[in-house]
N, C-alpha and C positions, 0 to 999 in steps of 0.2 A: 572560511576555513581553510588554513594553511597547513601543509603537511608532505612528508615524503616517506612512503613505505618501501622499503627495498626489498628484493627477492634475497632469500638465503638458500643456500645450495639445498635442492631438490624440493623447493617449496613453489606451489603454484601460482600465488599471488604477489602481483607487484604493482606498485603505484608510485610515480614518480613526476610530481606536479607542484608548481608554485603557487596555483590556485585551484585549489580542489573544490567543485562543485556536487560532488557525489562519489560515494565511495562503497564497496562491499567488502568484508573483512570476516574471516573465521578464525579462532584460535586453532582450529584444526589443520589450517594452511601451514603451521609450523611447528618445529620440532618441539618436544615437551620443555628441553631446559630454556628455548628463546621466548615461549608463549608469553609469560608473565611480563618479562622486560619490554616486548615489543608492544603488547597490548596496554602497557602502563605509560611508557615514554612516547612511542610514535604514532600511537593512536588515541590513548586517554588524554596525556597532557598537551600533545601537539594539534591536535585535531578537534576533538570533542570537548576539550578542556573538563575532563574527568579524571578522576583518580581511582582506578578500579583494583581490587585486590580480593583474593580468595576468603572466602568467610570462614571457613574452616580447611585444616590439611586434606590434602588429597586433590582428586581432579576437578578442575572446573572447566567450563566452557562458555564462550560468547561469539555470537555471530551478528552482524549488523548489515544493513543497508541504509545509508543515510544520505540526503540530499539537500542543498541548500537553493531555495528558491526567493530571489529578491527580497533577502532578509528575514525570510520564514524557513525554517528548518523541519524535516521529516525525517522520520525513522523507523525503522522495523527491527526489533531485538529479539534474539533468542538467547538467554543465559541460564546456567545452574551454577550454585556455589560461588556467589558474587556479592560483594558489597561494592556498590558504584557512588562514589561520593564526589560532591563538588565542594572542596575545602577552600577556605578563604583566599589561601594564596594562587588559586585558579580563576577568583574571579576577576572578570576582564573589562568590568564597568559597564556591561550591558544589563539592561532592565527586563528583558524578555520575560514571557511566563510560559513555562513548560507544562502542556498536558500529557499526561501519561495514561493509556488505556490498557488494562490486561485482557489479553484475549485467551490465554491460557495459563495454567499454574496458581502460585500465589506469591506475592510479594510484600514487601512493607517500605512504606515512603516516611521519611522524618525530615523536619525542618520546624524553626521556631519553637524547638523544645517540644513537639508533638509527634507523636507517631500515630500512622493509620495502616492497618491491614487491608490488603486488597486481594480479592480473588477475580476469577472470570467475569468480565461485564463490568467491572467498576473501573474507575477513573479517579486520578488526583491531579490537583493544580499545585505547581511549585515554581518559586521565582529564582530566575538565573542571577539575580542580583545580590542572593542570600546563600550561605553554606547549606548544605542538605545532602540526603542521600537516598538511595533505593536498593534494598536488600532483597536478593533471590537467594531462596534456601537451595539444600542439594538437589531436590526435584527440580525439573527444567520449568523454564516459565517462558511465556512469550508476550510481547507488548509491543505497541507503536506509541511514538512520541510525536508530539508537534509542538515546536517552539514558536510562540505567537509574539509579535511586536506588540508591547503594552500600548502603544499609541493608536494602533489599529482597532484594539479593542475598546477604545475610551468611549465611543458613541455607541456601541453594541450592547455592552455590559453595563449596568449600573455601578456596580462595585466590585470588579474582580479581584481586589486585594483581600476582601472578605471571604472569599471562597478558596483562599490558600490552606491546604493541608486539611480539608474537610471533606466530608463524605459526599459526593456527587450523585444525583439520580443515576441508578443503576440500570443499565441495559435499555438504554433509550433508542429511539430510531437513529437520532443523529450520532449517537456512539456507534453503532452497529455499522452504519454507514460510512462514517469516517475512517473506521478499520478496513472497511472493504475499499474504499476509495485510494487509501494509500497503499494497499496491496495491490490494486489495479495500476496506481502509478508505478510501481515497482516493476511490474510485469509487462506492462504494454504502452504505456503513454510515452513517447518521445521528446515533449515538450521543445519542439524545434523552434518555435517562434515565439517572440516577445509577447505577441497577443495570447497565445496559448497559455504561456508561463504565467502571466498576468491573470487570466481568467481561473486557472488552477488555484492561485495565490488565493484570490478573493472568495472561492469556492471552500477552501480549507478554513480560511478567517471565519466565514460565515458557520460552519459546521462547529468549529470551536467555541463559537460565542454560544451557540444553542446548548452544548454540552455544559458549559460553564454557568448560563443562565441569561439567555439575550432577552433585552427589553421588548416591548411589543413591537415597535417599529422595527427592531432588527429582526425578528423572528418573522414578522410578515415579508420582509423583502428577501430571506432567505427561502422562504418558498419557492420564488422563481429564481433563486441564485444557486448557493451551495448545496441545498436539500435536493432540489431538482435535478442538478447535475449527479449529485452522488447516487440519487434515486434510478436515474437513466444508465449510471454506471454498473448499478446492481442488477438491473434487468438485463442489460446486456451480458454480464457475467453469468446469469443463470441460464441464459438461451445458449451461451457457447458451452456450458457445462452440460447441456441436456440436448444437444444437437443430433444424435444419433436415435432418438424417440421421433418415431414418424408423427405421431399425434402432440407434437409439441405446439402448445395452443396459447393464446392470450390468456384465457381464464385459468389454465394451469399455473402460468407464471404469476399471474396475479394473486392466486390463491397461496403460493408459496412465499412471497414477498410481502402479503399483508398489504397489499395495494388493489384498487379498483381497476378493473380493465380499461374504465375511460381514462383514468389517470396516467395509465401506461401508454395509452393513445396520444395523450396531449404531450408528453416527454416526446416522443417521436416526431408529433408534429413541429413541436418548438426547434428540433434540431433538423427540420426539413425532409423527414424520412417517415416511415410507417413501420409498425411491428413486423408485419408480414414481409416487408421488404428487405429488412435487416436479417430477419432467420433466412430468407432465400439466400441474400448474400453471403452469410456465414457458411451456410452448407456448401454453396459454390468454390468459396474459397479454401473450406477443408477438403473438398474432393480434388481440387486442383493441387493442393499440398500432396496428398496422398499419391496422385497420379506421377506428380513430378519426382516422387521419392523411389529411388530404385529398391529399398527394401520391401516395398509393396509390388514390385513387378509382378509376383505371382498370384496377386489378387485380381479377379476380374473386375470388369469396369461395373459390372452389376452388383458384384459383391461391395464394392466402394461406394457406389451411389447408396446403396442399403444401408451400409455404416453410417452415412452422415445423413440420413433420415429421409431419403426419397423412395417413395414407394412405386412409382412409375418412371420405368427406365427411359422411355420415349421422352417424357416430359424432362427429365434430367438432361438428357442428351440436348434437347432443344433450349433449354435455358442455359446450359453451359456455353453451347457454341454462341449464343446471343450476348452472353457475358464476356467470353475471351477470344471471340472471332475464329475459334479452333475448336476441334470436336475433342471430346476426352481421349479418342485413339490418337489423335495429333499431337496432344501435349505428351501422352506415353512415350512416345517415340522420340522426343527431344533429347532425353538425357542419353538415350542409346546412340544417338548420333553423335553427342559431343564425348 
């Protein structure tokens, strides 16, 4: 992707790069007069090769977090009152397949003279080599997109072409996990090494193939590939969201995610860890963050320990010192000295 999004007076977003591999954008960052021109010309036509326009008179909104990874594109979008089209004049010769999953709200996708209505938990496959569009009504919608190289799917899906603009199985595990995996990539993955980026690309392709309709061999391989990685990401996200509960347990997480406890144990084993070690590490890391933050200086160490899920203060102090080589009190004095 290439583009140059420049700051306007009073606006918080700026991006100036000849080789954009990722960007965040929101129409709310720009004055009302500038929103549509910037969104259409500098974002739509120059970067994502789309032509957005309001569906009806009145306010519209769009925000996006888009990344490019080794020929594969991922994006998280929130829109309202928009028609987002890929007209013939913006076709750039690529023949990638674009998988869109609706996470909230309603949209309509069109291509090849066919329309398909989509609600939460539904997905549609479109071709970037042909004109098409997605229409978002006045009520807000959120969706994630995955642009998949057609060649990468050739050995995984028997006939992806046949799945264009057709109803895909809704609310599947792979669909839910892909949406969560992309969200986790947005929030926490740094993708700092070629090996990590390559693994993530493979995982995303595995999940995309499962949603579209992977053949038997590809589905079996995904069990130890993209599906396993996304399940582990889902488990870690659930743990992080529930750290404050002292009784955070393997059976409880398994029940929430509809996995067996043994499957979760195997996921951590494959990553060289254990469920309990990860929970402890996350609780200690959150405690370290709170102790280092001057905004929490009035909270006692015991209160912070309790807030991150420790029920035994002496155990907390002991494990914290083992992890960081300093006591919680030592950590708390560092910001004051600096």
